[in-house]
PLY file of the C-alpha trace (Angstrom):
ply
format ascii 1.0
element vertex 84
property float x
property float y
property float z
element edge 83
property int vertex1
property int vertex2
end_header
6.03 6.28 -23.10
6.28 9.04 -25.72
9.81 8.79 -27.09
9.24 11.58 -29.60
8.21 14.01 -26.87
11.25 13.01 -24.79
13.51 13.69 -27.75
11.87 17.09 -28.20
12.38 17.90 -24.50
16.07 17.05 -24.93
16.36 19.51 -27.81
16.57 16.79 -30.44
13.72 18.11 -32.58
15.01 16.51 -35.80
14.75 13.05 -34.28
11.49 13.95 -32.56
9.99 14.92 -35.91
10.93 11.59 -37.48
9.49 9.70 -34.54
6.35 11.85 -34.60
5.77 11.16 -38.27
6.07 7.42 -37.67
3.59 7.64 -34.80
1.12 9.59 -36.93
1.07 6.84 -39.49
0.07 4.24 -36.89
-2.03 6.01 -34.24
-4.95 7.11 -36.42
-5.20 3.59 -37.82
-5.15 1.94 -34.39
-6.92 4.52 -32.23
-8.80 6.69 -34.70
-8.13 10.22 -35.94
-10.02 11.92 -33.08
-8.56 9.90 -30.22
-6.82 12.07 -27.59
-3.52 10.20 -28.01
-3.62 10.81 -31.76
-4.29 14.50 -31.21
-1.41 14.77 -28.71
0.89 13.11 -31.24
-0.15 15.69 -33.83
0.59 18.51 -31.39
3.98 17.03 -30.51
4.90 16.80 -34.18
3.83 20.40 -34.72
6.06 21.49 -31.81
9.05 19.68 -33.29
8.54 21.18 -36.73
8.04 24.67 -35.24
11.28 24.32 -33.24
13.18 23.35 -36.37
11.73 26.30 -38.30
12.77 28.74 -35.58
16.25 27.24 -35.46
16.53 27.48 -39.26
15.42 31.12 -39.16
17.96 31.89 -36.43
20.72 30.16 -38.38
19.83 32.12 -41.52
19.82 35.42 -39.63
23.13 34.58 -38.00
24.71 33.89 -41.40
23.26 37.09 -42.87
24.34 39.37 -40.01
28.06 39.63 -40.88
27.33 40.68 -44.47
24.81 43.27 -43.29
27.25 44.60 -40.72
30.12 44.97 -43.19
27.91 46.62 -45.81
26.96 49.43 -43.44
29.85 51.64 -42.53
29.92 53.82 -39.48
29.39 57.51 -40.12
32.62 59.49 -39.68
30.64 62.18 -37.90
29.60 59.76 -35.16
31.22 60.79 -31.91
30.96 58.71 -28.79
30.58 60.69 -25.60
32.81 59.67 -22.76
31.55 59.81 -19.20
32.98 62.64 -17.10
0 1
1 2
2 3
3 4
4 5
5 6
6 7
7 8
8 9
9 10
10 11
11 12
12 13
13 14
14 15
15 16
16 17
17 18
18 19
19 20
20 21
21 22
22 23
23 24
24 25
25 26
26 27
27 28
28 29
29 30
30 31
31 32
32 33
33 34
34 35
35 36
36 37
37 38
38 39
39 40
40 41
41 42
42 43
43 44
44 45
45 46
46 47
47 48
48 49
49 50
50 51
51 52
52 53
53 54
54 55
55 56
56 57
57 58
58 59
59 60
60 61
61 62
62 63
63 64
64 65
65 66
66 67
67 68
68 69
69 70
70 71
71 72
72 73
73 74
74 75
75 76
76 77
77 78
78 79
79 80
80 81
81 82
82 83
């Protein structure tokens, strides 16, 4: 059973990363660095880290958006057309 992958599937990428790092310490030693299970563990860890990076980027953009919005004022000449 791949607990790290299950954690990733549940959206718990932080925990999945920790589990993946632990697995990558042991699997190459026990199975070898080129074993398919070792390679899958590496891919799973990469997925978890990628998910966290995307979430971090989204969080940063979300925090930045209000300041960008308030720093740009609407043009007084902007007129919204109403449907007739």
